[in-house]
TORLUM-90114 format. One record per atom (N, C-alpha, C, CB): z, y, x negated; residue in three letters. Coordinates in steps of 0.1 Angstrom, whole numbers, padded with zeros to 4 digits, always signed. Atoms other than C-alpha are relative to their C-alpha. Glycine has a CB too. Layout:
ZYXALA ...
This chain:
-0010+0002-0011MET +0685-0213-0741MET +0014+0001-0005MET -0003-0014+0006MET -0013-0001+0006LYS +0714-0215-0765LYS +0006+0014+0000LYS +0000-0006-0014LYS -0003-0014+0001LEU +0714-0177-0768LEU +0005+0004+0014LEU -0012+0009-0004LEU -0004-0004-0013TYR +0717-0173-0730TYR +0014-0006+0004TYR -0011-0005+0010TYR -0013+0006-0002VAL +0746-0198-0728VAL +0011+0007-0007VAL -0001-0015-0003VAL -0010-0008+0008LEU +0764-0180-0756LEU +0003+0014+0006LEU -0004+0001-0014LEU -0001-0013-0006SER +0758-0147-0739SER +0009-0001+0013SER -0014+0006+0003SER -0008+0002-0012LEU +0772-0160-0706LEU +0014-0003-0003LEU -0006-0012+0008LEU -0014+0004+0005GLY +0802-0175-0724GLY +0008+0013-0004GLY +0000-0010-0010GLY -0006-0012+0005ALA +0809-0142-0741ALA +0004+0010+0012ALA -0009+0008-0010ALA -0002-0009-0011GLY +0806-0123-0708GLY +0012-0005+0008GLY -0012+0000+0009GLY -0011+0005-0007LEU +0830-0147-0691LEU +0013+0002-0007LEU -0002-0015+0002LEU -0012-0003+0008LEU +0855-0143-0719LEU +0004+0015+0002LEU -0002-0003-0015LEU -0003-0014-0002VAL +0853-0105-0716VAL +0006+0002+0014VAL -0012+0009-0003VAL -0005-0001-0013GLY +0857-0108-0679GLY +0015-0005+0002GLY -0009-0008+0010GLY -0014+0005-0001VAL +0889-0128-0683VAL +0010+0010-0006VAL +0001-0014-0007VAL -0008-0010+0007VAL +0903-0103-0708VAL +0002+0012+0009VAL -0006+0004-0013VAL -0001-0011-0009TYR +0895-0075-0683TYR +0009-0003+0011TYR -0014+0004+0005TYR -0008+0004-0011SER +0912-0094-0656SER +0015+0000-0004SER -0004-0014+0006SER -0013+0000+0005LEU +0943-0099-0677LEU +0006+0014-0002LEU +0001-0008-0013LEU -0004-0014+0002LEU +0944-0062-0685LEU +0000+0009+0012LEU -0008+0006-0011LEU +0001-0007-0012ASN +0938-0052-0649ASN -0010+0012-0001ASN +0013+0005+0006ASN +0010-0010+0002VAL +0907-0032-0659VAL -0013-0004+0008VAL -0003+0002-0015VAL +0013+0003-0007ARG +0875-0029-0638ARG -0011+0000-0010ARG -0002+0011+0011ARG +0012+0002+0009SER +0843-0039-0654SER -0009+0013+0001SER -0008-0012+0004SER +0009-0012-0001PRO +0819-0010-0663PRO -0014-0004+0004PRO +0000+0007-0013PRO +0013+0005-0004ALA +0790-0032-0652ALA -0005+0007+0013ALA -0001-0015+0001ALA +0005-0006-0012PRO +0767-0017-0626PRO +0000-0009+0012PRO -0015+0005-0002PRO +0001+0009-0011PRO +0767-0030-0591PRO -0013-0007+0002PRO +0004+0008+0013PRO +0012+0008-0002LEU +0742-0056-0580LEU -0012+0009+0005LEU +0002-0011+0010LEU +0011-0008-0005VAL +0721-0030-0561VAL -0007+0008-0011VAL +0005+0010+0011VAL +0007-0007+0012ALA +0715-0011-0594ALA -0008-0009-0008ALA +0011+0007-0008ALA +0008+0010+0007LEU +0704-0042-0611LEU -0013-0004+0007LEU +0008-0013-0003LEU +0012+0003-0008VAL +0680-0050-0583VAL -0010+0012-0001VAL +0003-0002+0015VAL +0009-0012+0003GLY +0666-0014-0587GLY -0007+0000-0013GLY +0008+0013+0002GLY +0006+0001+0014LEU +0660-0020-0624LEU -0011-0010+0000LEU +0011-0003-0010LEU +0011+0011-0001LEU +0641-0052-0616LEU -0012+0006+0007LEU +0006-0012+0008LEU +0011-0006-0006GLY +0620-0032-0592GLY -0008+0009-0009GLY +0005+0008+0012GLY +0007-0009+0010ILE +0612-0007-0619ILE -0009-0008-0009ILE +0010+0009-0008ILE +0008+0008+0009LEU +0601-0034-0643LEU -0012-0006+0007LEU +0009-0012-0005LEU +0012+0006-0007VAL +0579-0051-0617VAL -0010+0011+0004VAL +0005-0007+0013VAL +0009-0011-0004GLY +0565-0018-0605GLY -0008+0005-0011GLY +0008+0012+0005GLY +0008-0004+0011GLU +0554-0009-0640GLU -0012-0009-0003GLU +0009+0000-0013GLU +0010+0009+0002GLN +0532-0039-0640GLN -0011-0001+0011GLN +0005-0014-0002GLN +0009+0001-0012ILE +0515-0035-0606ILE -0014+0006-0004ILE +0006+0008+0012ILE +0012-0007+0003ILE +0488-0010-0618ILE -0009-0008-0010ILE +0002+0014-0005ILE +0008+0007+0010PRO +0477-0028-0650PRO -0005-0014+0005PRO +0008-0003-0013PRO +0004+0013-0005ILE +0477-0062-0633ILE -0010+0002+0011ILE +0012-0009+0005ILE +0010-0002-0011GLY +0459-0048-0602GLY -0014+0004-0006GLY +0005+0012+0008GLY +0013-0003+0007LYS +0432-0034-0625LYS -0007-0012-0004LYS +0001+0010-0011LYS +0005+0013+0005GLN +0427-0068-0640GLN -0005-0008+0012GLN +0010-0008-0008GLN +0004+0008-0011LEU +0426-0085-0606LEU -0013+0006+0007LEU +0012+0000+0011LEU +0012-0006-0005LEU +0400-0060-0593LEU -0012-0002-0008LEU +0002+0015+0002LEU +0011+0003+0009GLY +0379-0068-0623GLY -0004-0015+0001GLY +0004+0003-0014GLY +0004+0015-0002GLY +0378-0105-0612GLY +0008-0009-0009GLY -0014-0001-0003GLY -0008+0008+0009THR +0405-0118-0636THR +0010-0008+0009THR +0007+0008-0010THR -0010+0008-0008ALA +0428-0146-0622ALA +0013+0006-0003ALA -0001-0015-0004ALA -0013-0006+0001PHE +0464-0136-0617PHE +0007-0004-0013PHE +0008-0004+0012PHE -0007+0004+0012SER +0478-0157-0645SER -0006+0006-0013SER +0001-0016-0001SER +0007-0006+0011ALA +0452-0145-0669ALA +0002+0015-0001ALA -0016-0002+0000ALA -0003-0014+0000ALA +0458-0109-0658ALA +0014+0003-0006ALA -0001+0006+0014ALA -0013-0002+0006CYS +0495-0113-0666CYS +0000-0002-0015CYS +0010-0011+0007CYS +0001+0002+0014ASP +0487-0127-0700ASP -0007+0012-0007ASP -0008-0012-0003ASP +0007-0012+0007LYS +0462-0098-0708LYS +0009+0012+0000LYS -0013+0002+0008LYS -0008-0012+0000THR +0487-0071-0698THR +0014-0003-0006THR +0002+0004+0015THR -0013+0004+0006GLN +0516-0090-0714GLN +0012+0003+0009GLN +0002+0008-0013GLN -0010-0003-0010ALA +0535-0085-0682ALA +0012-0010-0001ALA -0006-0002+0014ALA -0011+0010+0000THR +0556-0117-0686THR +0010+0004-0012THR -0005-0014-0003THR -0009-0004+0011SER +0569-0106-0720SER +0007+0013+0002SER -0008+0001-0014SER -0006-0013-0003HIS +0576-0071-0707HIS +0012-0003+0010HIS -0010+0009+0006HIS -0010+0003-0010LEU +0596-0085-0677LEU +0012-0008-0006LEU -0006-0007+0012LEU -0010+0009+0005PHE +0615-0112-0695PHE +0005+0001-0014PHE -0004-0014+0003PHE -0004-0002+0014GLY +0617-0101-0731GLY -0005-0012-0008GLY +0015+0002-0001GLY +0004+0012+0009GLN +0614-0127-0759GLN +0008-0012+0005GLN +0003+0003-0015GLN -0006+0012-0005LEU +0622-0160-0743LEU +0003-0010-0011LEU -0008-0007+0011LEU -0004+0009+0011PRO +0640-0186-0764PRO -0011-0010-0003PRO +0013-0008+0004PRO +0010+0009+0004GLY +0616-0207-0784GLY -0015+0004+0002GLY +0002-0013+0007GLY +0014-0004-0003ARG +0585-0189-0771ARG -0007+0005-0012ARG +0000+0010+0011ARG +0007-0006+0011HIS +0578-0170-0803HIS +0004-0006-0013HIS +0004+0015+0000HIS -0005+0006+0012ALA +0593-0194-0828ALA -0012-0006-0008ALA +0010-0012+0004ALA +0011+0005+0007GLU +0560-0210-0837GLU -0008+0010-0008GLU -0009-0007+0009GLU +0008-0010+0008PRO +0540-0179-0848PRO +0009+0005-0012PRO -0004+0012+0008PRO -0008-0005+0011GLN +0570-0168-0870GLN +0000-0011-0011GLN +0014+0003+0005GLN +0000+0011+0009ALA +0570-0203-0886ALA -0013+0000-0008ALA +0003-0013+0007ALA +0013+0000+0007GLU +0533-0200-0894GLU -0001+0012-0010GLU -0011+0002+0011GLU +0000-0012+0010GLU +0538-0165-0910GLU +0008-0003-0012GLU +0006+0012+0007GLU -0008+0003+0012THR +0565-0178-0933THR -0007-0011-0009THR +0014-0005+0004THR +0007+0010+0007GLU +0543-0208-0943GLU -0011+0006-0008GLU -0005-0011+0009GLU +0011-0007+0007ARG +0515-0184-0953ARG +0004+0007-0013ARG -0007+0009+0009ARG -0004-0008+0011THR +0536-0164-0977THR +0005-0009-0011THR +0011+0009+0004THR 
């Protein structure tokens, strides 16, 4: 979560600098971001649908197809434990 807060803070700082310089942000409009979200979700419909037709529960289908990690990326703290186990083994 700390990474997200730092990212938001950095974005706000850049936004203030842009405002002081009277420069428009190169960020895409909201409609483009919604379209990108649609693409990410759309990519998961077929793999999850196949799992659901096979009788798998929705949450299990999402886990099997790794849809959650594909949509949201590496969430803070979610992958910290396996990395810690790998360093302990070496």
